[in-house]
C-alpha positions as CSV (number, residue, x, y, z in Angstrom):
1,M,-43.6,2.2,-13.6
2,A,-40.9,4.0,-11.7
3,F,-39.0,2.1,-9.0
4,P,-40.6,3.5,-5.8
5,F,-37.3,3.7,-3.9
6,A,-35.2,5.3,-6.7
7,N,-35.2,8.7,-5.0
8,L,-33.6,7.3,-1.9
9,F,-30.4,6.7,-3.9
10,R,-30.3,10.2,-5.4
11,R,-28.7,13.4,-4.0
12,Q,-31.2,16.3,-4.0
13,G,-30.5,18.9,-6.6
14,K,-27.6,16.9,-8.2
15,P,-27.5,14.5,-11.2
16,D,-27.5,10.8,-10.6
17,Q,-24.0,9.4,-9.6
18,T,-22.8,5.9,-10.1
19,R,-20.1,4.6,-7.8
20,A,-17.2,3.1,-9.9
21,L,-14.8,0.3,-9.0
22,E,-12.2,2.0,-6.8
23,A,-9.6,-0.5,-8.0
24,A,-10.2,0.8,-11.6
25,S,-10.4,4.5,-10.6
26,G,-7.7,7.2,-11.0
27,G,-6.7,10.0,-8.7
28,Y,-3.7,10.7,-6.5
29,R,-3.9,7.4,-4.6
30,W,-3.1,5.6,-7.8
31,A,-0.4,8.0,-9.0
32,G,2.7,6.3,-10.1
33,R,1.0,2.9,-10.3
34,T,0.5,1.4,-13.8
35,A,-1.2,-1.8,-14.8
36,S,0.1,-4.0,-17.6
37,Q,-2.4,-5.1,-20.2
38,S,-0.4,-8.3,-20.8
39,P,1.0,-9.9,-17.6
40,A,2.8,-12.5,-19.7
41,S,4.7,-9.9,-21.7
42,S,5.6,-8.1,-18.4
43,I,7.1,-11.4,-17.1
44,R,9.0,-11.8,-20.4
45,A,10.4,-8.3,-20.2
46,G,11.4,-8.2,-16.5
47,A,12.0,-11.8,-15.4
48,H,15.8,-11.8,-16.1
49,L,16.5,-8.7,-14.0
50,V,14.2,-9.9,-11.2
51,G,16.1,-13.2,-11.2
52,A,19.5,-11.5,-11.0
53,R,18.3,-9.4,-8.1
54,A,16.7,-12.4,-6.4
55,A,20.0,-14.4,-6.7
56,D,21.8,-11.6,-4.9
57,F,19.1,-11.3,-2.3
58,A,19.2,-15.1,-1.6
59,L,23.0,-15.0,-1.4
60,N,23.6,-11.9,0.7
61,N,20.5,-11.3,2.7
62,P,20.0,-13.5,5.7
63,H,16.2,-13.5,5.3
64,G,16.5,-14.3,1.6
65,A,18.8,-17.2,2.3
66,R,16.4,-18.4,5.0
67,M,13.4,-18.3,2.6
68,K,15.2,-20.1,-0.1
69,Q,16.2,-22.9,2.3
70,V,12.8,-23.2,4.0
71,L,10.9,-23.6,0.7
72,A,13.3,-26.2,-0.8
73,D,13.5,-28.1,2.5
74,N,9.8,-28.4,2.9
75,M,8.9,-29.1,-0.7
76,V,11.6,-31.7,-1.3
77,G,13.4,-32.4,1.9
78,T,14.9,-35.9,1.6
79,G,13.2,-36.4,-1.7
80,I,9.9,-37.0,-3.4
81,K,10.0,-40.8,-4.0
82,P,8.0,-43.0,-6.4
83,K,5.8,-45.9,-5.7
84,A,5.2,-48.1,-8.8
85,R,1.6,-48.8,-9.7
86,A,2.2,-52.3,-11.2
87,E,-0.3,-54.9,-10.0
88,S,2.3,-57.5,-9.4
89,E,3.9,-57.2,-5.9
90,G,7.1,-58.9,-7.1
91,L,7.4,-56.5,-10.1
92,R,6.8,-53.5,-7.8
93,Q,9.6,-54.6,-5.5
94,R,12.0,-55.2,-8.4
95,L,11.3,-51.7,-9.9
96,H,11.7,-50.1,-6.4
97,R,15.1,-51.8,-5.9
98,A,16.2,-50.8,-9.4
99,F,15.1,-47.2,-8.9
100,D,16.8,-47.0,-5.5
101,I,20.1,-48.2,-7.0
102,W,19.7,-45.9,-10.0
103,T,19.2,-42.7,-7.9
104,D,22.9,-42.6,-7.1
105,R,23.7,-42.3,-10.8
106,A,20.8,-40.0,-11.7
107,D,22.9,-36.8,-11.3
108,S,25.5,-36.7,-14.0
109,S,27.6,-34.2,-12.0
110,G,28.0,-36.7,-9.1
111,L,27.2,-34.0,-6.6
112,G,24.4,-36.0,-5.0
113,D,21.6,-38.5,-5.8
114,L,18.3,-37.9,-7.6
115,F,16.7,-36.4,-4.5
116,A,19.6,-34.0,-3.9
117,L,19.1,-32.9,-7.5
118,Q,15.4,-32.4,-6.9
119,H,16.4,-30.1,-4.0
120,R,18.8,-28.1,-6.1
121,L,16.3,-27.7,-9.0
122,V,13.5,-26.5,-6.7
123,T,16.0,-24.0,-5.2
124,D,16.6,-22.7,-8.7
125,M,12.9,-22.5,-9.3
126,V,12.5,-20.4,-6.1
127,I,15.3,-18.0,-6.9
128,F,15.2,-17.7,-10.7
129,G,11.6,-18.7,-11.2
130,E,12.6,-21.7,-13.2
131,A,14.8,-24.8,-13.2
132,L,16.6,-26.3,-16.2
133,A,18.1,-29.8,-16.7
134,V,18.8,-32.0,-19.7
135,F,18.7,-35.8,-20.0
136,E,22.0,-37.6,-20.8
137,A,22.9,-41.3,-21.1
138,H,25.6,-43.4,-19.5
139,P,27.5,-45.8,-21.7
140,D,25.2,-48.7,-20.5
141,G,22.1,-46.7,-21.5
142,A,21.2,-45.6,-17.9
143,P,19.6,-42.1,-18.0
144,S,20.9,-39.2,-16.0
145,L,20.1,-35.5,-15.5
146,K,22.5,-32.6,-15.9
147,Q,21.5,-29.4,-14.1
148,L,21.9,-26.2,-16.1
149,H,21.7,-22.6,-15.1
150,P,18.3,-21.2,-16.2
151,D,20.0,-18.4,-18.2
152,Q,21.4,-21.1,-20.5
153,L,17.9,-21.2,-22.0
154,D,18.6,-18.3,-24.5
155,R,16.2,-15.4,-23.8
156,S,17.4,-13.5,-26.9
157,K,16.2,-16.3,-29.2
158,T,12.8,-15.0,-30.2
159,V,12.1,-15.6,-33.9
160,T,9.7,-17.0,-36.4
161,L,11.2,-20.1,-38.0
162,S,8.5,-21.0,-40.4
163,E,4.8,-20.7,-40.9
164,S,4.1,-23.2,-38.2
165,R,7.2,-22.9,-35.9
166,F,8.3,-20.0,-33.7
167,V,10.6,-19.4,-30.8
168,V,9.9,-17.3,-27.7
169,Q,12.8,-16.6,-25.4
170,G,14.5,-19.9,-26.3
171,V,11.3,-22.0,-26.2
172,E,10.2,-23.4,-29.6
173,F,6.5,-24.0,-30.3
174,D,4.4,-25.4,-33.0
175,K,1.2,-23.5,-33.9
176,N,-0.7,-26.7,-33.9
177,S,0.3,-27.5,-30.3
178,A,0.4,-25.4,-27.2
179,A,3.2,-27.5,-25.6
180,P,6.9,-26.7,-26.3
181,V,8.6,-28.9,-29.0
182,A,12.2,-27.8,-28.5
183,Y,14.5,-25.6,-26.4
184,W,17.5,-23.5,-27.6
185,L,20.3,-23.7,-25.0
186,R,23.6,-22.0,-24.6
187,P,26.7,-24.0,-23.7
188,S,27.0,-21.9,-20.5
189,A,25.2,-19.1,-18.7
190,P,26.0,-15.5,-20.0
191,G,29.2,-14.3,-18.5
192,E,30.5,-17.7,-17.6
193,A,33.2,-19.7,-19.4
194,A,31.8,-22.8,-21.2
195,P,32.7,-26.0,-19.4
196,A,34.5,-28.7,-21.3
197,G,32.1,-31.0,-23.1
198,S,29.1,-28.9,-22.4
199,L,26.0,-29.7,-24.5
200,R,27.7,-29.5,-27.9
201,S,30.5,-27.7,-29.6
202,V,28.2,-25.2,-31.3
203,S,27.3,-21.8,-29.7
204,L,23.5,-22.7,-29.5
205,A,22.0,-26.1,-29.3
206,R,18.5,-27.1,-30.1
207,L,17.3,-30.0,-28.0
208,P,13.9,-31.7,-28.3
209,A,11.5,-31.0,-25.5
210,G,11.5,-34.6,-24.4
211,D,15.2,-34.3,-23.5
212,V,14.8,-31.1,-21.4
213,I,13.3,-30.5,-17.9
214,H,12.0,-26.9,-17.8
215,M,10.2,-26.5,-14.4
216,F,8.4,-23.3,-13.4
217,R,5.2,-22.3,-11.7
218,P,2.8,-20.9,-14.3
219,L,1.2,-17.7,-13.0
220,V,-0.7,-16.2,-16.0
221,P,-1.9,-17.6,-19.3
222,G,0.7,-17.4,-22.1
223,Q,3.6,-17.5,-19.7
224,V,6.7,-19.1,-21.3
225,R,9.4,-18.5,-18.8
226,G,9.3,-18.5,-15.0
227,L,9.3,-15.6,-12.6
228,S,11.3,-15.6,-9.4
229,W,9.3,-16.3,-6.3
230,F,11.1,-13.3,-4.7
231,A,9.5,-10.9,-7.2
232,P,6.7,-9.6,-4.8
233,I,9.2,-8.9,-2.0
234,L,12.4,-7.8,-3.5
235,L,11.6,-4.1,-3.2
236,A,10.3,-4.5,0.4
237,G,13.5,-6.4,1.2
238,H,15.7,-3.7,-0.3
239,E,13.9,-1.0,1.7
240,L,14.1,-3.1,4.9
241,D,17.9,-3.4,4.3
242,Q,18.1,0.4,4.0
243,L,16.1,0.9,7.2
244,L,18.3,-1.5,9.1
245,D,21.5,0.1,7.7
246,A,20.3,3.6,8.8
247,L,19.4,2.4,12.3
248,L,22.8,0.7,12.6
249,V,24.6,3.9,11.5
250,R,22.5,5.9,14.0
251,A,23.4,3.5,16.8
252,K,27.1,3.6,15.9
253,V,27.1,7.5,15.9
254,S,25.2,7.5,19.3
255,A,27.8,5.1,20.7
256,L,30.8,7.4,19.8
257,H,32.4,9.2,22.6
258,T,34.3,12.1,21.1
259,G,35.6,15.3,22.8
260,F,36.5,18.7,21.4
261,V,39.0,21.0,22.9
262,Y,38.5,24.7,22.1
263,D,41.9,26.6,21.9
264,P,41.4,30.4,22.2
265,A,44.8,31.0,20.8
266,G,43.9,29.1,17.7
267,E,47.1,27.0,17.7
268,G,45.3,23.7,17.3
269,S,45.4,21.6,14.2
270,T,42.7,21.8,11.6
271,Y,39.8,19.3,11.7
272,P,40.9,16.1,9.8
273,G,39.1,15.1,6.7
274,T,38.8,15.5,2.9
275,A,37.5,18.8,1.6
276,N,34.9,18.6,-1.1
277,G,34.0,22.1,-1.9
278,D,32.2,23.5,1.1
279,T,31.7,20.0,2.5
280,L,34.2,18.2,4.8
281,D,34.1,14.4,4.5
282,T,35.3,13.1,7.9
283,G,34.6,10.6,10.6
284,M,35.1,10.0,14.3
285,E,36.6,7.3,16.4
286,P,35.5,6.5,19.9
287,G,37.7,8.2,22.5
288,T,39.0,10.9,20.1
289,L,40.0,14.3,21.5
290,L,40.3,16.9,18.8
291,V,41.8,20.4,19.3
292,M,39.7,23.0,17.4
293,P,41.3,26.0,15.7
294,N,40.2,29.5,16.9
295,G,36.7,30.3,15.8
296,K,35.8,26.8,14.8
297,R,32.9,24.9,16.3
298,V,31.2,21.6,15.6
299,E,27.5,21.3,16.0
300,F,25.3,18.2,15.7
301,P,21.7,18.5,14.8
302,N,18.9,17.0,16.9
303,L,18.0,14.0,14.8
304,P,14.3,13.2,14.7
305,D,13.1,10.1,16.5
306,S,13.0,7.1,14.2
307,G,9.7,6.0,15.7
308,D,8.8,2.4,16.2
309,A,11.5,1.0,13.9
310,Q,11.3,-2.5,15.4
311,G,7.5,-2.6,14.8
312,L,8.0,-1.4,11.2
313,A,10.6,-4.0,10.5
314,T,8.4,-6.7,12.0
315,T,5.5,-5.6,9.8
316,Q,7.7,-5.5,6.8
317,L,9.0,-9.0,7.5
318,R,5.5,-10.3,7.9
319,A,4.5,-8.9,4.6
320,M,7.6,-10.4,2.9
321,A,6.8,-13.8,4.5
322,A,3.2,-13.7,3.2
323,G,4.5,-12.6,-0.3
324,I,6.7,-15.7,-0.7
325,G,4.4,-18.2,1.0
326,C,6.3,-18.8,4.3
327,T,5.4,-17.9,7.9
328,Y,7.0,-15.1,9.8
329,E,8.6,-17.6,12.2
330,Q,10.1,-19.5,9.3
331,V,11.6,-16.4,7.8
332,T,13.0,-14.9,11.0
333,G,13.5,-18.0,13.3
334,D,11.6,-16.1,16.0
335,F,9.1,-18.5,17.7
336,S,8.8,-16.4,20.8
337,Q,5.1,-15.4,20.1
338,V,3.9,-18.8,18.9
339,N,1.5,-21.0,20.8
340,Y,0.1,-24.4,19.8
341,S,-3.0,-23.1,18.0
342,S,-1.3,-20.4,16.0
343,A,1.6,-22.8,15.1
344,R,-0.8,-25.5,13.9
345,A,-2.9,-23.0,11.8
346,A,0.2,-21.6,10.2
347,F,1.7,-25.0,9.6
348,L,-1.5,-26.3,7.9
349,E,-1.7,-23.3,5.7
350,F,2.0,-23.6,4.7
351,R,1.5,-27.3,4.2
352,R,-1.4,-26.8,1.8
353,F,0.7,-24.4,-0.2
354,C,3.7,-26.8,-0.4
355,E,1.4,-29.7,-1.4
356,A,-0.1,-27.7,-4.3
357,V,3.4,-26.9,-5.6
358,Q,4.6,-30.5,-5.1
359,H,1.8,-32.1,-7.1
360,H,1.0,-29.4,-9.6
361,V,4.6,-28.4,-10.5
362,I,7.3,-30.6,-9.2
363,V,5.7,-34.0,-9.8
364,H,4.1,-33.0,-13.1
365,Q,7.1,-31.2,-14.6
366,L,10.0,-33.1,-13.1
367,C,9.2,-36.4,-11.4
368,R,6.9,-37.9,-14.1
369,P,9.4,-37.3,-17.0
370,V,12.1,-38.9,-14.8
371,W,9.9,-42.0,-14.2
372,A,9.1,-42.3,-17.9
373,R,12.8,-42.1,-18.8
374,F,13.7,-44.6,-16.1
375,M,11.0,-47.1,-17.2
376,R,12.1,-46.9,-20.9
377,W,15.5,-47.9,-19.6
378,Q,14.0,-50.8,-17.7
379,V,12.3,-51.9,-21.0
380,L,15.7,-51.9,-22.7
381,R,17.2,-54.0,-19.8
382,G,14.3,-56.5,-20.1
383,T,12.9,-55.8,-16.6
384,V,9.5,-55.3,-18.2
385,T,8.4,-56.0,-21.8
386,A,7.7,-53.2,-24.2
387,Q,4.2,-54.6,-24.7
388,A,3.5,-54.5,-20.9
389,F,4.9,-51.0,-20.6
390,M,2.8,-49.6,-23.5
391,D,-0.4,-51.0,-22.1
392,P,-1.9,-48.4,-19.7
393,A,-3.9,-51.1,-17.9
394,N,-0.6,-52.4,-16.4
395,G,0.1,-49.1,-14.6
396,L,3.8,-49.0,-15.6
397,Q,3.7,-45.6,-17.3
398,S,3.1,-43.7,-14.1
399,A,4.0,-43.9,-10.4
400,K,2.6,-42.5,-7.2
401,W,5.0,-39.9,-5.9
402,L,5.3,-39.6,-2.1
403,P,6.7,-36.4,-0.6
404,P,8.6,-36.6,2.7
405,S,6.5,-36.8,5.8
406,W,5.4,-33.7,7.5
407,P,6.6,-33.1,11.1
408,W,3.8,-33.2,13.7
409,V,3.0,-30.2,15.8
410,D,1.6,-32.4,18.5
411,P,2.4,-36.1,17.8
412,L,0.0,-37.5,20.4
413,K,-3.0,-35.5,19.2
414,D,-2.3,-36.1,15.5
415,A,-1.8,-39.9,16.1
416,R,-5.1,-40.1,18.0
417,A,-6.9,-38.2,15.2
418,A,-5.5,-40.6,12.6
419,I,-6.6,-43.7,14.6
420,M,-10.1,-42.3,15.0
421,E,-10.5,-41.6,11.3
422,I,-9.3,-45.1,10.4
423,D,-11.6,-46.7,13.0
424,A,-14.5,-44.7,11.6
425,N,-13.7,-45.8,8.1
426,L,-13.2,-42.1,7.1
427,R,-9.7,-42.8,5.8
428,S,-7.6,-45.8,4.8
429,R,-4.6,-46.8,6.7
430,S,-2.6,-46.7,3.5
431,E,-3.6,-43.0,3.0
432,V,-2.5,-42.1,6.5
433,I,0.8,-43.8,6.0
434,A,1.4,-42.2,2.6
435,E,0.8,-38.8,4.1
436,R,3.7,-39.4,6.4
437,G,5.9,-40.1,3.4
438,Y,6.0,-43.9,3.7
439,D,4.8,-46.9,1.7
440,A,2.1,-49.0,3.4
441,E,3.4,-52.2,1.8
442,E,6.9,-51.6,3.1
443,I,5.6,-50.8,6.6
444,D,3.5,-54.0,6.6
445,A,6.5,-56.1,5.5
446,E,8.7,-54.6,8.2
447,I,6.0,-55.2,10.9
448,S,5.6,-58.8,9.7
449,A,9.4,-59.3,9.7
450,D,9.6,-57.9,13.2
451,R,6.9,-60.2,14.5
452,R,8.5,-63.3,12.9
453,R,11.9,-62.4,14.4
454,A,10.3,-61.8,17.8
455,Q,8.6,-65.2,17.7
456,R,11.8,-66.9,16.6
457,L,13.7,-65.3,19.4
458,G,11.0,-65.9,22.0
459,I,10.4,-62.2,22.6
460,E,6.9,-61.4,23.9
461,A,5.2,-58.3,22.8
462,E,4.2,-55.9,25.5
463,E,0.5,-55.1,25.6
464,T,0.2,-51.3,25.8
465,G,-3.5,-50.9,25.1
466,N,-5.1,-47.7,23.9
467,A,-4.2,-44.4,25.6
468,A,-7.1,-42.7,27.3
């Protein structure tokens, strides 16, 4: 039986036509655009050049420098700090004090503490797409991290070592395991002199995966190396620079005040400049008066209007901000068009993006290996026993990592909302405190200490009550 409405979808006198996916169609609208069959191979082929361009963009472009700073500041800030999961409160306090003391020694370069190193590694991940560091040891056995340039992971090292081992762009794999087993590192980045005592005396060092931190955001299956976060916006940023340069030159030319004196006798000097065939390369200075030879004239064309250049630049900056995950206001520093509702909506969206990177990338690839290395050192020191550490039930093999607190868009409204959720048993007080980057146990201990001190000194607490 024929479908009764089939004729409604047919053109009279023409064969049946099926509408194809426009995104998969051809034609002039897709001219010049190609699709890679293997995104992972495209990243392997182009990531190095993209990283080099991104480094220049972040160094020389004001918007690039701002994006780099905003992302690292919001994802790391003053540091992502651990909270031990040990059941014993006394053991937790000892581990926290030991970790706090160790953070000052965590960076082998001495340029900062562990949290400053976190910030620098995330900055590398934003610019180059990946961050690289290796574990070292102090004479007393304390672990430390040495930051390396991502290009020290040798991209040219792609080879089959054996039937089960192969290397892709410096990352060694075992066919029986999807995780890397080793990394092939250069003593220094290409084009840089090798620092004294770097890695080893050989030209290429093979380090076990457990001794290396290789942090990057995986975008596609099969990805081995990272891709700069600036990749979607570098071309737009380059074109925006060209637009602004052209507008600046136009403004400079418009601001010039130059006069020409026409001498009928032709006794004036020739027009200054450098002849290049039929073209004269020259320039003008404000206030210049030039005497023109007989028969010579200078004409300036009527330049077309540049249109709404400011609107075009703003649109381009909004697209760039969206491409890298920031807000337009964060990229430009222009908060003139922001109100409370729009600021809160943008802040919550940006916060969700940062939290995803914090927990899925930074904590998993950087913070947890650091905690594991620190805890093994504590076992060697006798702070905890090896048997207790190896037992997962004791909670010593992992920690809860607390990012820095998020600033409030409206402190009063946010505080009231948190209090209402706690009173309604929708959230725990510990969860609310943790979201602000603090430890509930430390807060309670400080509150208790404040109350005891107030009682000892005879200070009466002021009853404020609940705000209406």
